[in-house]
N, C-alpha and C positions, 0 to 999 in steps of 0.2 A: 247375640247383639250385633255382630257384623258377619256378612256373608259376601265373599268375593268369588266370582266365577270367571275364569278364562281372561284374566286381566292382561292386556298388552299395552306397552307404551314405547314409543320411539322418540328419539331426539335426532332429527335428520336421518342419517343412514344407520345410526346406532340403535339397536333394539335393546332397551334397558330392562323391560319386563316381557317375558316370553310365554305367558299363559299361566297366571297364578290362580290357584283355587285355595281359598282359606276361609275357615270359620273361626270366630272368636266368641266364646260363651260369655254370658252375663256374669259379672263378678270375677272374671279371670284376669290374672296378671300375666300377660304374654310378652316375652322378649324376642325381638327379631334380631338375629345376629348373623355375622358373616363378614368376609373381607370387604374393604373399601371397593366401591364400584359394583357391588353385587345387586344393587337396586333397592336396598332397604328403605332409604329415605324417600325415594320415588313412590314406593308402595305405600308408605305411611301417609304421604301427601295426598295420594289418591283416595285412600280410606278416609282421610280427614276432610275430603271435599276441597282441598286447596288446589288440586290438579285433576283434570279429567283424563280417563284412560282413552287410548285410541280404539280399544275393543274390550268387550266384557262388561260385567255389571257389578255394582256395589250396592248392598242394602245395609242400612243402619237402623236398628230398632224397627225393622219391618218396612222402612221406606226405601224405595228404589231411587237412589240418588240421581241417576241419569235421567229419570222421568220428571224431575222437579223443575219448575220454572225458576228463573233467577231469584225472585223475591222469596220463593219457598225455600230455596237452597240457603239463602242468607239466614232465614229464620231457623232452619234446621241447625246450621252451624252455630248460631248464637245460643240456641236453647238446649241442644243435645250433645255438643262437643266442647271439650276443653283442650287447650294446647299448652304444653310445657316444652321449651326449647333449651338448647345448650346455653345460649345467652338469654338472659331473662327478658330482654326487650321491655323493661319498665320505662315509662315516660318520665324523663328526668325532672320536668317542671312540676310534677304532681307528687303528693305524699304517698306513702304505702297504702293508706286507707283509700285515697282517691284512685290509685291505680287499680286496686281490687274492684272498686265499684264500677269502673268504666263499662265492662261488658253488660252488666245488668241495666245500667242507664241507657245504653244503646238499645237494649231490648224493651225500653220504656217501663221498667219496673219502678214502683214508687220509691222516691229518694230516701225517705225515712226508713222504710223496710230494708232497702239495699244497704244503707249505712250500718244498720244494726247487724245484718248478716255478715257484712265485710269485717266488722269489728270482732264478731264471734269467731270467724274463720282465722283471722290473724292471731287471736288469743289461743285458739285450739292448736295452731301450728307453731306456737311458741315465739311469736314475734309481735304480740299485742303491744308490747312496750315501744315498738317502732312505728306505730300507726301514724304518728304525726311527722315522721322523718322522711326525707326525700332519698331516692336511691343512692346518691353520692355519700350519704351519711350512714349507710349500712354496709355490712360485710357481704362478701359474695354469697355465703350460705344464707344469710338473712334475705338478700334480694331474691334468691331462688325460691325460698319459702313464700315470699310475697307473690311471686309468679304462680306458684301452685295455688295459693288462695284465689288469685284472679281466675285461674282455670276452673275453679270449683264454684264460683259465685252464683252461676245460674243452675247449679245442681245438675250437671250434664250426665248423659247416659254413659259416655265413654270419654276417657282422657287419653290423648295421643302425646307421647313424649319422645323427642328426638335428642339423643345423647344428653339427657337432663342433668347428669352429674359430671359431664366431661370437662367442665370449667371449674370444678370444686376441688379443694384439698381432701385428703383421705378422711378426716373426721367429719366434715360436712357431707361428703359423699355417702358415707355409711349412714348418717342420720337421715339423709333424703331417701335412701333406699328403704330404710325401715318405715319411713313415713308413708310411702306408697302402699305398703301392706297394711298399715294401721288404718288408712283411709278405706281400703277395700274391705277390711274386716268390720269396720264400724259403720260405714255408709253404703257398702255394696257397689262401689265404683268399679268399672271395668278399665283396665290399663293396657295399652299397647305401646311398648317401649322399644325403640331402636337403640341399641347400645353396643359398645365395644368392651364394656366392663364385665369381666368374667364373674365377679362376685354377684352383681345384680342379676345376670343371666341365670346363675346357679340357684338363686333364691326364687326365681319366677315359677309359676305353675307350669309353664311350657316354654321351651326354647324352640324357635322356628329358625332353622339355619338356611340362609340363602347363598347362592353362588351363581354368577352369570345370569341373573334375571329369573332364576327358578328357585323354588323351595326344594331343597335336596334331602332334608330330614327334619323330623320334629321329635 
């Protein structure tokens, strides 16, 4: 699903990534772990096309990301990639259902079809009863499940998650972790997760340990 070769990234004089080679298989739940400052989030952003490397190549589902024009990159990101972050980033003025629908509407999918799929996702994720509620009316765990539904609305090839449970209590954290594996088992989604959570890392198919801008063990 993902192939990274010789990825380098600098911020000024600081070399954050120093030659990363990494393959992620389809249907895999891979956890990227390591101390703060290891380059985990930078690597995730590069794989997710939110940042460009200074050197090296990234392929997603067979597409060389670096060779794509701007419009093609936007289309790839919208159609093939889902994102879940530590903070849900739901738009406060919209309901849960509307928040989930937004990526599909940006991709010009029919509104009626999008609304039906969004409602189905919310129901499957256990927050269907919150479809008409705005973010301020939901708990943190409910908001994060809505954010997961939003990441899945376009049926992406891969979901990138950056500390997705870092802002949740223990009960909601465990529920979210189980959810990722249920989604993988039922729908075949690929997950790449940056986490400091040892329980989530232990559950994953593979732990990729980073230090000082390098992968030091898997």
